[in-house]
TITOR-445736 format. One line per 10 residues: number of its first residue (from 0); their letters; for each residue x, z, y of N, C-alpha, C. Coordinates in steps of 0.2 Angstrom, whole numbers, plus 2048, in hexadecimal, padded with zeros to 3 digits. Example, Ala and Ser with C-alpha at 12.3 -4.5 7.8 and 13.67 -1.06 7.14 Angstrom:
! residues 2
0) as) 842,827,7E4,83E,827,7EA,842,827,7F0 ~ 840,823,7F5,844,824,7FB,840,827,800 .
This chain:
! residues 269
0) mfppagqaqs) E32,A49,EB3,E35,A4F,EAF,E38,A4C,EA9 ~ E3C,A50,EA6,E3F,A4E,E9F,E3B,A50,E9A ~ E3B,A4C,E94,E37,A4E,E8E,E3A,A54,E8A ~ E36,A58,E87,E38,A5D,E82,E3D,A59,E7D ~ E42,A5D,E7B,E47,A59,E76,E44,A56,E70 ~ E3F,A59,E6D,E3C,A56,E67,E38,A50,E69 ~ E36,A4F,E6F,E32,A49,E71,E36,A43,E74 ~ E3C,A43,E73,E40,A3E,E77,E3F,A37,E74 ~ E3E,A36,E6D,E3D,A30,E6B,E36,A2D,E6D ~ E30,A31,E6D,E2A,A2E,E6F,E2A,A2D,E76 .
10) fagnafgvme) E2E,A31,E7A,E2E,A31,E81,E31,A2A,E83 ~ E37,A28,E7F,E3A,A22,E80,E35,A1C,E7E ~ E32,A1D,E79,E2D,A17,E77,E28,A16,E7C ~ E25,A1C,E7F,E1F,A1B,E84,E22,A18,E8A ~ E28,A1A,E8C,E2B,A17,E92,E2C,A10,E91 ~ E2F,A0E,E8C,E30,A07,E8A,E2A,A03,E8B ~ E25,A05,E88,E1E,A02,E88,E1C,A01,E8F ~ E1C,A06,E93,E1A,A05,E9A,E1E,A00,E9E ~ E25,A01,E9D,E29,9FC,EA1,E29,9F5,E9E ~ E28,9F4,E98,E28,9EE,E95,E22,9EA,E98 .
20) dafakqddsy) E1C,9ED,E98,E16,9EA,E9B,E17,9E8,EA2 ~ E1A,9EC,EA6,E1C,9EB,EAD,E20,9E5,EAE ~ E25,9E4,EAA,E2A,9DF,EAA,E27,9D8,EA8 ~ E22,9D9,EA3,E1F,9D3,EA0,E1B,9D0,EA6 ~ E18,9D4,EAA,E13,9D1,EAF,E16,9D0,EB6 ~ E1B,9D2,EB8,E1D,9D1,EBF,E25,9CF,EBF ~ E26,9CC,EC5,E2D,9C9,EC6,E30,9CD,ECD ~ E2C,9D2,ECF,E2F,9D5,ED5,E35,9DA,ED4 ~ E38,9DC,ED9,E3E,9E0,ED8,E3B,9E7,ED6 ~ E3F,9EC,ED5,E3D,9F2,ED2,E3A,9F6,ED8 .
30) tmedeyalgr) E34,9F9,ED6,E30,9FE,EDA,E33,A05,ED8 ~ E31,A0A,EDC,E33,A11,EDA,E30,A13,ED3 ~ E2A,A10,ED1,E27,A11,ECB,E2C,A0E,EC5 ~ E2E,A08,EC7,E32,A04,EC2,E39,A08,EC0 ~ E3C,A0B,EC6,E42,A0E,EC5,E41,A15,EC1 ~ E3B,A18,EC2,E3A,A1E,EBF,E39,A1D,EB7 ~ E35,A17,EB6,E34,A16,EAF,E3A,A13,EAB ~ E3F,A10,EAF,E45,A0E,EAC,E49,A14,EAA ~ E49,A18,EAF,E4D,A1F,EAF,E4B,A23,EA9 ~ E44,A23,EA8,E41,A27,EA2,E44,A24,E9B .
40) viaasilgky) E45,A1E,E9B,E47,A1B,E94,E4F,A1D,E94 ~ E52,A1C,E99,E59,A1E,E99,E5A,A25,E97 ~ E56,A29,E9A,E56,A31,E99,E55,A32,E92 ~ E50,A2F,E8F,E4E,A30,E88,E54,A2E,E83 ~ E57,A29,E85,E5D,A26,E81,E63,A2B,E81 ~ E64,A2E,E87,E69,A33,E88,E67,A39,E84 ~ E61,A3B,E84,E5F,A41,E80,E5F,A40,E78 ~ E5F,A39,E76,E60,A38,E6F,E68,A39,E6D ~ E6C,A39,E72,E73,A3A,E71,E75,A41,E72 ~ E72,A45,E77,E74,A4C,E79,E6E,A50,E78 .
50) kpytanqdlt) E6F,A56,E76,E6A,A5B,E76,E69,A5F,E7D ~ E63,A60,E7F,E63,A64,E85,E66,A6B,E84 ~ E69,A6E,E89,E6B,A75,E89,E65,A7A,E8A ~ E63,A7E,E86,E5D,A82,E86,E5F,A89,E86 ~ E65,A8B,E86,E67,A93,E85,E66,A97,E8B ~ E66,A93,E91,E65,A97,E98,E61,A93,E9C ~ E5A,A94,E9C,E56,A90,EA1,E57,A92,EA8 ~ E59,A98,EA9,E5B,A9A,EB0,E60,A95,EB3 ~ E65,A93,EAF,E6A,A8F,EB1,E68,A88,EB3 ~ E63,A85,EAE,E60,A7F,EB0,E5C,A7F,EB6 .
60) nyvnricqti) E58,A85,EB7,E55,A85,EBE,E59,A85,EC4 ~ E5F,A89,EC3,E64,A89,EC8,E67,A82,ECA ~ E69,A7E,EC5,E6B,A78,EC7,E66,A73,ECA ~ E60,A74,EC8,E5A,A71,ECB,E59,A73,ED3 ~ E5A,A79,ED4,E59,A7B,EDB,E5F,A79,EDF ~ E65,A78,EDD,E6A,A75,EE0,E69,A6E,EE2 ~ E66,A6A,EDD,E64,A63,EDD,E5F,A63,EE3 ~ E5A,A67,EE3,E55,A66,EE8,E57,A68,EEF ~ E5C,A6C,EEF,E5F,A6E,EF6,E62,A68,EF9 ~ E66,A64,EF5,E69,A5E,EF7,E64,A59,EF8 .
70) vinspqpaif) E60,A58,EF4,E5B,A52,EF5,E57,A53,EFB ~ E54,A59,EFD,E50,A5A,F02,E53,A59,F09 ~ E5A,A59,F09,E5E,A58,F0F,E61,A51,F0F ~ E5F,A4D,F0A,E62,A46,F09,E5D,A41,F0D ~ E60,A3B,F0E,E5C,A36,F11,E56,A33,F0C ~ E57,A35,F06,E52,A32,F01,E4F,A38,EFD ~ E4B,A3D,F00,E48,A43,EFC,E43,A41,EF8 ~ E3F,A3B,EF9,E39,A3A,EF5,E3A,A34,EF0 ~ E39,A35,EEA,E39,A2F,EE5,E33,A30,EE1 ~ E32,A2C,EDC,E2B,A2B,ED9,E29,A32,ED5 .
80) ngyhvlilds) E2E,A35,ED2,E2C,A3C,ECE,E31,A41,ED0 ~ E35,A40,ED5,E3A,A46,ED7,E40,A45,ED3 ~ E45,A49,ED5,E4B,A4A,ED1,E4B,A50,ECD ~ E4E,A4F,EC7,E4E,A54,EC2,E55,A54,EBE ~ E58,A5A,EBD,E5E,A5B,EBA,E5D,A5F,EB3 ~ E61,A5C,EAE,E61,A5F,EA7,E68,A60,EA5 ~ E69,A66,EA3,E70,A68,EA0,E70,A66,E99 ~ E75,A62,E97,E76,A60,E90,E7B,A65,E8C ~ E79,A66,E86,E7D,A6B,E82,E83,A67,E7F ~ E88,A66,E83,E8E,A63,E81,E94,A66,E84 .
90) pefnafaspg) E9A,A67,E81,E9F,A6A,E84,EA3,A65,E88 ~ EA2,A5F,E88,EA6,A5A,E8C,EA4,A5A,E93 ~ EA8,A57,E97,EA7,A57,E9E,EA4,A50,EA0 ~ E9E,A50,EA2,E9B,A4A,EA4,E94,A4B,EA7 ~ E92,A46,EAB,E8B,A46,EAE,E89,A3F,EAE ~ E82,A3F,EAE,E7F,A38,EAF,E79,A38,EB3 ~ E77,A33,EB6,E71,A32,EBA,E6D,A2C,EB9 ~ E67,A2C,EB7,E64,A26,EB5,E5F,A24,EBB ~ E5D,A1E,EBC,E59,A1C,EC2,E52,A20,EC2 ~ E50,A22,EC8,E49,A26,EC8,E4A,A2D,EC8 .
100) ghlfitrglv) E51,A2F,EC8,E52,A36,ECA,E53,A3B,EC4 ~ E55,A38,EBE,E57,A3C,EB8,E5E,A3E,EB8 ~ E60,A44,EB9,E67,A46,EB9,E69,A4A,EB3 ~ E6F,A49,EB0,E71,A4D,EAA,E78,A50,EAC ~ E7A,A56,EAA,E80,A59,EAB,E82,A5C,EA4 ~ E88,A5B,EA1,E89,A5F,E9B,E8B,A66,E9D ~ E8A,A6A,E98,E8B,A71,E98,E92,A73,E9A ~ E97,A6F,E97,E9E,A6F,E98,EA0,A6F,E9F ~ E9D,A6A,EA2,E9E,A68,EA9,E9B,A6E,EAE ~ E95,A70,EAC,E92,A76,EB0,E97,A7C,EB0 .
110) eacssedila) E99,A7E,EAA,E9D,A84,EA9,EA4,A83,EAC ~ EA6,A7D,EAD,EAD,A7C,EB0,EAC,A7D,EB8 ~ EA6,A7D,EBB,EA6,A7D,EC2,EA6,A85,EC4 ~ EAB,A86,EC9,EAD,A8D,ECB,EA9,A8F,ED1 ~ EA5,A8B,ED4,EA1,A8D,ED9,E9A,A88,EDA ~ E96,A8B,EDE,E90,A87,EDF,E91,A80,EE2 ~ E96,A80,EE7,E98,A7A,EEA,E9A,A75,EE5 ~ E9E,A77,EE0,EA1,A72,EDC,E9B,A6F,ED7 ~ E97,A74,ED5,E91,A71,ED1,E8D,A6D,ED5 ~ E8C,A6E,EDC,E88,A6A,EE0,E8B,A63,EE1 .
120) aviahelahv) E92,A63,EE1,E96,A5D,EE1,E94,A58,EDB ~ E94,A5B,ED5,E92,A57,ECF,E8B,A54,ED0 ~ E86,A58,ED2,E80,A56,ED3,E7F,A51,ED9 ~ E82,A52,EDE,E82,A4D,EE4,E85,A47,EE2 ~ E8A,A46,EDE,E8D,A40,EDC,E88,A3C,ED8 ~ E84,A40,ED3,E7F,A3C,ECF,E79,A3A,ED3 ~ E77,A3E,ED8,E72,A3C,EDC,E74,A36,EE0 ~ E7A,A36,EE2,E7C,A30,EE6,E7B,A2A,EE2 ~ E7D,A2A,EDC,E7C,A24,ED8,E75,A22,ED8 ~ E70,A27,ED7,E69,A25,ED7,E67,A22,EDE .
130) mlkhgiaian) E69,A26,EE4,E67,A24,EEA,E6A,A1D,EEC ~ E70,A1B,EEA,E73,A15,EEC,E71,A0F,EE7 ~ E6D,A11,EE2,E6A,A0C,EDD,E6F,A09,ED9 ~ E74,A0C,ED7,E79,A09,ED3,E77,A07,ECC ~ E72,A0B,EC9,E70,A0A,EC3,E6B,A03,EC3 ~ E67,A03,EC9,E63,9FD,EC9,E67,9F7,ECA ~ E6D,9F7,ECE,E71,9F2,ECF,E74,9EF,EC8 ~ E76,9F4,EC4,E78,9F2,EBD,E73,9EF,EB9 ~ E6D,9F2,EB9,E67,9EF,EB6,E66,9E7,EB8 ~ E66,9E6,EBF,E65,9E0,EC2,E6B,9DB,EBF .
140) sfeaqmnvha) E71,9DE,EBF,E76,9D9,EBD,E75,9D7,EB6 ~ E72,9DB,EB1,E71,9D9,EAA,E6B,9D4,EAA ~ E66,9D5,EAF,E61,9D0,EAF,E63,9C9,EB2 ~ E68,9C9,EB6,E6B,9C3,EB9,E6F,9BF,EB3 ~ E72,9C3,EAF,E76,9C0,EAA,E71,9BD,EA5 ~ E6B,9C0,EA4,E66,9BD,E9F,E64,9B6,EA2 ~ E62,9B7,EA9,E60,9B1,EAC,E65,9AB,EAC ~ E6B,9AC,EAD,E70,9A7,EAC,E70,9A4,EA5 ~ E70,9A8,EA0,E70,9A6,E99,E6A,9A1,E98 ~ E64,9A3,E9B,E5E,99F,E9A,E5E,999,E9D .
150) adaarqgqal) E62,999,EA3,E63,992,EA7,E67,98E,EA3 ~ E6D,991,EA0,E71,98D,E9C,E6E,989,E97 ~ E6A,98D,E93,E66,98B,E8D,E61,985,E8F ~ E5E,986,E95,E59,981,E98,E5D,97A,E99 ~ E63,97B,E9C,E67,975,E9E,E6A,971,E98 ~ E6B,975,E93,E6D,972,E8C,E67,96F,E88 ~ E61,970,E8B,E5B,96D,E87,E59,971,E81 ~ E5B,978,E81,E59,97C,E7B,E52,97E,E7D ~ E4E,97E,E77,E47,980,E78,E47,988,E78 ~ E42,98A,E7D,E42,992,E7D,E3C,994,E79 .
160) aqssaanrlm) E3D,997,E74,E38,999,E6F,E34,99F,E71 ~ E36,9A2,E76,E32,9A8,E79,E2E,9A6,E7F ~ E29,9AA,E80,E25,9AA,E86,E29,9AD,E8C ~ E27,9AB,E92,E2A,9AE,E98,E2A,9B6,E98 ~ E24,9B9,E96,E23,9C0,E95,E28,9C3,E90 ~ E29,9BF,E8A,E2D,9C2,E85,E35,9C1,E88 ~ E36,9BC,E8B,E3D,9BC,E8E,E3E,9C2,E93 ~ E39,9C4,E97,E3A,9C9,E9C,E3B,9D0,E98 ~ E37,9D0,E92,E38,9D6,E8E,E3F,9D7,E8B ~ E42,9D1,E89,E49,9D1,E86,E4E,9D3,E8C .
170) syrqqvsgll) E4C,9D0,E92,E51,9D2,E98,E51,9D9,E99 ~ E4B,9DC,E99,E4A,9E3,E9A,E4E,9E7,E95 ~ E4D,9E6,E8F,E51,9EA,E8A,E58,9E9,E8B ~ E5A,9E3,E8D,E62,9E2,E8E,E64,9E6,E94 ~ E60,9E7,E99,E61,9EB,E9F,E62,9F3,E9D ~ E5D,9F5,E99,E5D,9FC,E96,E64,9FD,E92 ~ E65,9F9,E8E,E6B,9F9,E89,E71,9F9,E8E ~ E72,9F5,E92,E78,9F4,E96,E79,9FA,E9B ~ E73,9FC,E9E,E74,A02,EA2,E76,A09,E9F ~ E73,A0A,E99,E74,A0F,E95,E7C,A0F,E93 .
180) dtltvsgyaq) E7E,A09,E91,E85,A09,E8F,E8A,A0A,E95 ~ E88,A08,E9B,E8C,A0A,EA1,E8C,A11,EA3 ~ E86,A14,EA2,E86,A1C,EA4,E8A,A20,E9F ~ E8A,A1E,E98,E8D,A23,E93,E93,A20,E90 ~ E95,A1A,E91,E9B,A17,E8E,EA0,A14,E93 ~ E9E,A0F,E96,EA3,A0B,E9A,EA3,A0D,EA1 ~ E9E,A10,EA4,E9E,A13,EAB,E9D,A0E,EB0 ~ E9B,A10,EB6,E9A,A0C,EBC,EA0,A09,EBE ~ E9F,A03,EC2,EA5,A00,EC5,EA9,A05,ECA ~ EAF,A04,ECA,EB3,A09,ECE,EB0,A0A,ED5 .
190) eqefeadrea) EAE,A05,ED9,EAC,A05,EE0,EA5,A09,EE0 ~ EA1,A08,EDB,E9B,A0C,EDA,E9C,A14,EDA ~ EA1,A15,ED6,EA3,A1C,ED5,EA6,A1F,EDC ~ EAA,A1B,EDF,EAD,A1D,EE6,EA8,A1E,EEB ~ EA3,A19,EEB,E9D,A19,EF0,E99,A20,EEE ~ E98,A21,EE8,E94,A27,EE6,E98,A2E,EE9 ~ E9E,A2E,EE8,EA2,A34,EEA,EA2,A34,EF2 ~ EA2,A2F,EF5,EA2,A2F,EFD,E9B,A31,EFF ~ E96,A2F,EFC,E8F,A31,EFD,E8E,A38,EFC ~ E90,A3A,EF6,E90,A41,EF4,E92,A46,EF9 .
200) avllatagyd) E98,A44,EFC,E9B,A49,F01,E96,A4A,F07 ~ E93,A44,F09,E8E,A45,F0F,E88,A49,F0C ~ E86,A47,F06,E80,A4B,F04,E81,A53,F04 ~ E87,A55,F02,E89,A5C,F01,E89,A5F,F08 ~ E8D,A5B,F0D,E8D,A5E,F14,E86,A5F,F17 ~ E82,A5A,F16,E7B,A5A,F19,E77,A60,F16 ~ E78,A62,F10,E75,A67,F0D,E78,A6E,F0E ~ E7E,A6E,F12,E81,A74,F13,E87,A76,F0E ~ E88,A72,F0A,E8E,A73,F05,E94,A70,F08 ~ E9A,A73,F05,EA0,A71,F07,EA2,A6A,F04 .
210) pnaivemlri) EA3,A64,F08,EA4,A5E,F05,EAA,A5D,F01 ~ EAF,A62,F03,EB5,A62,EFF,EB4,A64,EF8 ~ EAE,A66,EF6,EAD,A68,EEF,EAE,A62,EEA ~ EAD,A5C,EED,EAE,A56,EE9,EB5,A55,EE7 ~ EBA,A57,EEB,EC1,A57,EEA,EC2,A5C,EE5 ~ EBF,A62,EE6,EC0,A68,EE1,EBE,A66,EDA ~ EB8,A63,EDA,EB5,A60,ED3,EBA,A5C,ED0 ~ EBD,A57,ED4,EC1,A52,ED1,EC8,A55,ECE ~ ECA,A5A,ED2,ED0,A5D,ED0,ECF,A61,EC9 ~ EC9,A64,EC8,EC7,A67,EC2,EC7,A62,EBC .
220) lqrvqssqmg) EC4,A5C,EBE,EC4,A57,EB9,ECB,A54,EB7 ~ ECF,A54,EBC,ED6,A52,EBB,EDA,A56,EB7 ~ ED9,A5D,EB7,EDC,A62,EB3,EDA,A61,EAC ~ ED4,A60,EAB,ED1,A60,EA4,ED2,A59,EA0 ~ ED3,A54,EA4,ED2,A4D,EA2,ED7,A4C,E9C ~ EDD,A4E,E9C,EE2,A4D,E97,EE1,A50,E91 ~ EDC,A55,E91,EDB,A59,E8B,ED4,A57,E88 ~ ED1,A52,E8B,ECA,A50,E88,EC9,A49,E87 ~ EC6,A47,E82,EC5,A40,E81,EBE,A3F,E83 ~ EBC,A39,E85,EB5,A37,E87,EB3,A3A,E8E .
230) gfntthptpa) EAC,A3B,E8F,EAA,A3E,E95,EAC,A3A,E9B ~ EAE,A3D,EA0,EB0,A3A,EA6,EB6,A36,EA5 ~ EBA,A37,EA0,EC0,A33,E9F,EBE,A2B,E9E ~ EB8,A2A,E9B,EB6,A23,E9A,EB1,A20,E9E ~ EAE,A25,EA2,EA8,A22,EA6,EA9,A23,EAD ~ EAF,A25,EB0,EB1,A25,EB7,EB8,A23,EB8 ~ EBA,A21,EBE,EC1,A1F,EC0,EC5,A26,EBF ~ ECB,A26,EC0,ECF,A2C,EBF,ECE,A30,EC5 ~ ECE,A37,EC4,ECD,A3C,EC9,ED2,A3A,ECF ~ ED8,A39,ECE,EDD,A37,ED3,EDB,A32,ED8 .
240) arisnveglm) ED8,A2D,ED5,ED6,A27,ED9,ED0,A29,EDD ~ ECB,A2D,EDA,EC5,A2F,EDE,EC7,A34,EE3 ~ ECC,A39,EE2,ECE,A3D,EE7,ED1,A3A,EED ~ ED5,A35,EEC,ED8,A30,EF1,ED2,A2D,EF5 ~ ECD,A2B,EF2,EC7,A28,EF5,EC4,A2C,EFA ~ EC3,A32,EF9,EBF,A37,EFD,EC2,A3B,F01 ~ EC9,A3D,F00,ECC,A42,F04,ECC,A40,F0C ~ ECD,A39,F0D,ECD,A37,F14,EC7,A38,F18 ~ EC1,A39,F14,EBB,A3A,F18,EBA,A41,F1A ~ EBD,A46,F18,EBB,A4D,F19,EBC,A4F,F20 .
250) wnirvndtks) EC1,A4D,F23,EC2,A4F,F2A,EBC,A4D,F2F ~ EB9,A48,F2D,EB3,A46,F31,EAC,A48,F2F ~ EAC,A4C,F2A,EA5,A4F,F28,EA4,A56,F2B ~ E9F,A57,F2E,E9D,A5E,F31,E98,A61,F2C ~ E98,A68,F2B,E94,A6B,F27,E92,A72,F2A ~ E8B,A73,F29,E89,A7A,F2B,E8A,A7E,F25 ~ E8F,A82,F24,E91,A85,F1E,E8C,A8B,F1C ~ E8A,A8B,F16,E86,A91,F14,E89,A95,F0E ~ E8F,A95,F0E,E93,A98,F08,E91,A9F,F07 ~ E90,AA3,F0C,E8E,AAA,F0C,E88,AAB,F07 .
260) frvprfknk) E83,AA6,F07,E7E,AA6,F02,E7F,AA4,EFB ~ E84,A9F,EFB,E85,A9B,EF5,E89,A9F,EF0 ~ E8E,AA3,EF3,E93,AA6,EEE,E90,AAC,EEA ~ E8C,AB0,EED,E88,AB5,EE9,E83,AB2,EE4 ~ E80,AAC,EE6,E7B,AA9,EE2,E7E,AA6,EDC ~ E84,AA3,EDD,E88,AA0,ED7,E8A,AA6,ED2 ~ E8C,AAB,ED5,E8E,AB1,ED0,E88,AB3,ECC ~ E82,AB3,ECF,E7C,AB6,ECB,E78,AB0,EC8 ~ E7B,AAA,EC7,E77,AA5,EC4,E76,AA6,EBC .
């Protein structure tokens, strides 16, 4: 679950403590618990930058129901503490997902969605990042960089002033910082974004949504991109490139369409 807005800082501190203890004691790859704890820290950091949107709790419940509909029909319905969506009170068009199932969508992006399918496409894209472990791959890349630096220092005969546990804590903090920067500033690698779009199309179809909603979502972003600084402009490849990436998949995806239920539900959200 997400922390109340006023508790974000203590939430981050507690999560850091738990995760730092784990990293100081083990050398294993990430468990589901590790992914969740890392995601908690990233989520708290995002809440340090954005305020939660609290004016319409029904809307927050609605996007979470969409999320659960996609998740329960996905190949990975179970993670350590489930998937949760929070709307951020920002007019920009953006969305983030941290490891462990923490999803964020800005109010501006939610308001721009003209159907439940398009809103589901945003959620499915972020779910795909989590399920494909893109955030963990980035965290691991920062850990690898730290290991290379340590090896270089050892070859040069430099004394290591810190213990092995302390070095692992330093590595963990570097992973958190690097992953947060990727999510909110620099963005995933282009191929990771393309992969998430392709996976999202399949997730949508499996849950009964129109996979073409991915393309519709990208066309909305394409229309607003020239008038907005930041957001998807800086953290995603161009909408045109993403549309080209997924359009060829649509003819081969079959869906059990449930639009008759979705249209009135969206109007009443």
